[in-house]
C-alpha positions as CSV (number, residue, x, y, z in Angstrom):
1,M,-4.1,-29.9,16.3
2,L,-4.1,-30.3,12.0
3,L,-7.2,-31.6,11.3
4,P,-6.4,-35.1,9.5
5,V,-7.4,-33.3,5.6
6,A,-5.1,-30.8,6.0
7,N,-2.0,-33.3,6.4
8,D,-1.7,-33.6,2.8
9,F,-0.8,-29.6,2.5
10,V,0.6,-28.7,6.0
11,A,3.5,-30.3,7.2
12,A,3.1,-29.8,11.2
13,E,2.2,-27.6,13.9
14,D,5.2,-27.5,15.2
15,Q,9.4,-26.8,13.8
16,A,10.4,-30.8,14.7
17,G,7.5,-32.2,12.4
18,A,8.0,-29.8,9.6
19,L,12.5,-31.3,10.0
20,S,11.0,-35.0,10.2
21,H,8.4,-33.9,6.8
22,V,11.9,-32.5,5.1
23,E,13.6,-35.6,6.4
24,T,11.5,-37.8,4.5
25,L,11.6,-35.7,1.4
26,N,15.4,-35.7,1.0
27,G,15.6,-39.8,1.5
28,D,13.0,-39.4,-2.0
29,G,15.6,-37.0,-3.5
30,V,13.2,-34.1,-3.2
31,A,14.5,-31.1,-1.4
32,G,12.2,-28.8,1.1
33,I,11.5,-25.2,1.2
34,L,9.8,-24.4,5.1
35,N,7.5,-21.9,5.1
36,L,6.6,-20.6,8.7
37,L,3.1,-19.6,8.0
38,G,1.9,-16.2,9.0
39,E,1.2,-12.8,7.1
40,H,0.3,-9.6,7.9
41,Y,1.0,-8.6,12.1
42,D,0.0,-5.0,13.1
43,D,2.0,-6.3,16.4
44,P,5.9,-5.9,16.2
45,A,6.1,-8.6,18.8
46,E,4.5,-11.1,16.2
47,A,6.8,-10.0,13.5
48,A,10.1,-10.3,15.6
49,A,8.9,-13.7,17.1
50,D,8.5,-14.9,13.6
51,A,11.9,-13.5,12.8
52,D,13.3,-15.1,15.6
53,A,11.5,-18.5,14.7
54,Y,13.2,-18.1,11.8
55,V,16.4,-17.7,12.9
56,E,16.1,-21.2,14.6
57,L,15.0,-23.1,11.9
58,I,17.4,-22.0,9.8
59,E,20.1,-23.6,12.9
60,A,18.2,-26.5,13.0
61,I,18.8,-27.2,9.4
62,D,21.9,-26.7,9.7
63,R,22.5,-28.9,12.3
64,N,20.0,-31.8,11.5
65,D,22.1,-31.5,7.8
66,L,19.5,-31.2,6.1
67,D,18.7,-30.4,2.1
68,C,16.3,-27.2,2.4
69,C,16.2,-24.2,2.6
70,V,13.6,-21.3,4.4
71,S,10.8,-18.9,2.4
72,V,9.6,-15.6,4.4
73,K,6.7,-13.3,3.6
74,P,7.3,-10.0,3.9
75,S,4.6,-9.2,5.8
76,Q,5.4,-12.3,8.2
77,I,8.2,-9.7,9.4
78,G,6.8,-6.3,9.7
79,L,6.2,-5.2,6.3
80,D,3.1,-4.0,7.7
81,L,4.8,-2.0,9.9
82,G,7.1,-0.4,7.9
83,D,10.1,-1.2,5.8
84,D,12.5,-0.8,8.0
85,V,10.7,-2.8,10.5
86,F,10.8,-5.8,7.4
87,L,14.4,-5.1,6.3
88,S,15.5,-5.3,10.2
89,H,14.1,-8.8,10.6
90,L,15.6,-9.6,6.7
91,D,18.8,-8.7,7.5
92,R,18.8,-11.2,10.9
93,I,17.5,-13.9,8.7
94,V,19.4,-13.9,5.8
95,E,22.6,-13.6,7.7
96,A,21.7,-16.7,9.7
97,G,21.5,-18.4,6.5
98,T,24.9,-17.1,5.1
99,E,26.5,-18.1,8.1
100,R,24.7,-21.6,8.3
101,D,24.6,-22.3,4.2
102,V,21.1,-22.1,4.2
103,F,19.3,-20.6,1.5
104,V,16.7,-17.7,2.1
105,W,14.0,-16.9,-0.1
106,I,11.7,-14.0,-0.2
107,D,8.3,-14.7,-0.9
108,M,6.4,-11.8,-3.0
109,E,3.0,-10.5,-2.2
110,D,0.3,-7.9,-3.7
111,H,1.5,-5.7,-6.3
112,T,2.0,-3.3,-3.4
113,T,4.8,-5.2,-2.0
114,T,7.1,-5.7,-5.0
115,D,9.3,-2.4,-5.1
116,V,10.4,-3.0,-1.8
117,T,10.5,-6.8,-1.6
118,L,12.8,-6.0,-5.1
119,D,15.3,-3.9,-4.0
120,A,15.4,-5.8,-0.5
121,F,16.6,-9.0,-2.8
122,V,18.9,-7.2,-4.9
123,H,20.7,-5.8,-2.0
124,H,21.4,-8.9,-0.2
125,A,21.8,-11.2,-3.5
126,R,25.2,-9.1,-3.8
127,K,25.8,-8.8,-0.3
128,T,26.1,-12.7,-0.1
129,D,26.8,-13.5,-3.1
130,G,23.9,-15.2,-3.9
131,N,22.5,-17.1,-1.3
132,V,19.0,-15.6,-1.3
133,G,15.8,-15.7,-3.6
134,V,13.0,-14.0,-4.7
135,C,9.6,-14.8,-6.6
136,V,8.3,-12.7,-9.7
137,Q,4.6,-13.3,-10.8
138,A,3.4,-13.7,-14.5
139,N,0.2,-11.9,-14.0
140,L,1.9,-8.4,-13.1
141,K,2.1,-6.3,-16.3
142,R,5.4,-5.3,-14.8
143,T,7.3,-8.0,-14.8
144,R,9.1,-8.9,-17.8
145,E,10.9,-5.8,-17.0
146,D,11.5,-7.1,-13.6
147,A,13.2,-9.9,-15.1
148,E,15.1,-8.1,-17.0
149,R,16.4,-6.6,-14.5
150,L,17.0,-9.0,-12.5
151,A,19.1,-11.1,-14.8
152,G,22.1,-10.1,-13.9
153,V,21.4,-10.1,-9.7
154,P,23.4,-13.4,-8.1
155,G,20.7,-15.8,-6.8
156,K,17.8,-17.4,-7.8
157,V,14.5,-16.2,-8.7
158,R,11.2,-18.2,-8.9
159,F,8.8,-18.0,-11.4
160,V,5.1,-18.5,-10.9
161,K,2.2,-17.4,-12.5
162,G,0.5,-15.2,-9.4
163,A,-2.1,-15.8,-7.3
164,Y,-3.1,-12.9,-5.7
165,D,-6.5,-10.7,-6.9
166,E,-4.6,-7.6,-8.2
167,P,-6.8,-4.6,-10.3
168,A,-6.7,-4.5,-13.8
169,S,-4.6,-1.4,-14.1
170,V,-1.7,-3.5,-13.1
171,A,-2.3,-7.1,-13.9
172,Y,-3.3,-9.4,-16.4
173,K,-7.2,-11.0,-15.5
174,K,-7.9,-13.5,-18.1
175,K,-6.3,-16.8,-17.6
176,E,-5.1,-17.1,-21.6
177,R,-3.6,-13.9,-20.9
178,V,-1.5,-15.1,-17.8
179,N,-0.5,-18.4,-19.3
180,E,1.0,-16.7,-22.3
181,A,3.0,-14.1,-20.1
182,Y,4.2,-16.8,-17.8
183,R,5.6,-19.3,-21.3
184,D,7.2,-15.6,-22.5
185,L,8.4,-15.0,-19.4
186,L,10.2,-18.7,-18.8
187,A,11.4,-18.2,-22.4
188,V,13.3,-14.9,-21.6
189,A,15.0,-16.4,-18.2
190,F,16.3,-18.7,-20.0
191,E,17.4,-16.5,-23.4
192,T,19.1,-14.3,-20.2
193,F,19.9,-15.7,-17.0
194,D,23.0,-18.1,-16.1
195,G,20.7,-20.2,-13.9
196,G,19.0,-19.4,-11.3
197,I,15.8,-20.2,-12.4
198,A,13.5,-21.6,-10.1
199,V,10.1,-23.0,-12.2
200,G,6.8,-22.5,-9.6
201,S,4.1,-24.9,-12.3
202,H,2.5,-27.9,-11.2
203,D,1.2,-28.1,-14.9
204,P,2.8,-30.9,-17.1
205,E,2.8,-28.7,-20.8
206,V,4.4,-26.1,-18.7
207,I,6.8,-28.9,-17.3
208,E,7.3,-29.8,-20.5
209,Y,7.9,-26.0,-22.0
210,V,10.3,-26.2,-19.6
211,E,12.5,-28.9,-20.0
212,R,12.6,-28.0,-23.6
213,L,13.7,-24.7,-22.9
214,A,17.1,-26.1,-20.4
215,A,17.6,-28.0,-23.4
216,E,17.6,-25.8,-26.0
217,H,19.9,-23.3,-23.7
218,D,21.9,-26.0,-22.0
219,A,20.5,-24.1,-18.8
220,S,20.4,-25.1,-15.1
221,F,17.1,-24.6,-13.2
222,E,15.0,-26.5,-11.2
223,F,11.3,-26.9,-9.9
224,Q,9.3,-26.2,-7.3
225,L,6.2,-27.6,-6.0
226,L,3.7,-26.9,-3.6
227,M,3.1,-30.2,-0.8
228,G,0.1,-32.2,-1.2
229,V,-0.4,-31.2,-5.1
230,R,0.2,-34.6,-7.5
231,E,4.0,-35.2,-5.1
232,D,4.0,-38.4,-7.1
233,A,4.4,-36.9,-9.8
234,Q,6.9,-34.8,-7.9
235,R,9.2,-37.5,-7.1
236,D,8.8,-38.8,-10.7
237,L,10.7,-35.3,-11.5
238,A,13.3,-35.6,-8.9
239,A,15.2,-39.2,-11.1
240,D,16.0,-36.6,-13.5
241,H,15.8,-33.1,-12.0
242,D,16.3,-30.8,-8.8
243,V,13.1,-30.5,-6.8
244,Y,12.3,-28.7,-4.3
245,Q,9.2,-28.8,-2.2
246,Y,7.4,-26.1,-0.6
247,V,6.4,-27.0,3.1
248,P,4.5,-24.6,5.5
249,Y,3.7,-25.7,8.9
250,G,2.8,-23.7,11.8
251,P,0.2,-23.2,14.5
252,K,-1.8,-20.4,11.8
253,W,-2.4,-23.2,9.5
254,L,-6.0,-22.9,8.2
255,S,-6.3,-19.9,6.6
256,Y,-3.7,-21.2,3.8
257,F,-5.2,-24.7,4.0
258,Y,-8.6,-23.1,2.8
259,R,-6.7,-20.9,0.3
260,R,-5.1,-24.0,-1.0
261,V,-8.7,-25.9,-1.3
262,R,-10.5,-22.3,-2.7
263,E,-6.9,-22.2,-5.8
264,R,-7.7,-26.0,-6.7
265,K,-11.2,-27.9,-7.6
266,E,-9.1,-30.7,-7.8
267,N,-8.0,-30.2,-3.5
268,A,-11.5,-29.3,-3.1
269,L,-12.9,-32.4,-4.0
270,F,-10.3,-34.4,-2.4
271,A,-10.8,-32.2,0.5
272,L,-14.9,-33.0,0.6
273,R,-13.7,-37.0,0.2
274,A,-11.8,-37.0,3.5
275,V,-14.5,-35.2,6.0
276,L,-17.1,-37.4,4.3
277,S,-15.0,-40.3,5.1
């Protein structure tokens, strides 16, 4: 059972509760990105079960006519078991999404998975004429070059700062340098991409910067924001922009919740107040 303190960051333990949350979001003009929590499986049965669950989720989204897509982690559907396992399960998920007109995001994990993830995205983006998306992380030194490669590929690219603790050999470590790389990356995206830009940031300064870039280049884009973080601002943004909320759910919610608390000081304070009350 979800602890009350986690309710702001995780929609539910089951699919029905997650779909209900998205229905409420849609009523506020916000779309959903559903993510069944789970990662780094070393058991083929677990990877297969979660792939099956994503296919069932896509069918349910279509059946309920929700403004919603899905997002899946490569290690959740077998990447740790081998590239072939991951790609086989991803094929099934993307095929289901294409049949049901439900968009599929491929999440990015640590730097060791970047090449196989980007290659899978490019393959399916071309195969489905753009019904998939991928995330790229500004803290990785390679990402500028990756973004230039992806500029002509159909589909969508989500630009984030990056949350993994990567080695200095491949990543920028100082916050100021990551922020600089992120702004540069967004500028490149708006200059070279023909749509398909998704911005994953709650930072008001970044949001204003993106709005200026979009106006300057007359470009379309969307904001993607986390459940439980500045939700009033999400609804306000939805009055003028396409806004998607990243909505995690499932029984494996505990590690995700603690990660959100560790990442943001205000989340930790919120959790402490909830426990004390």
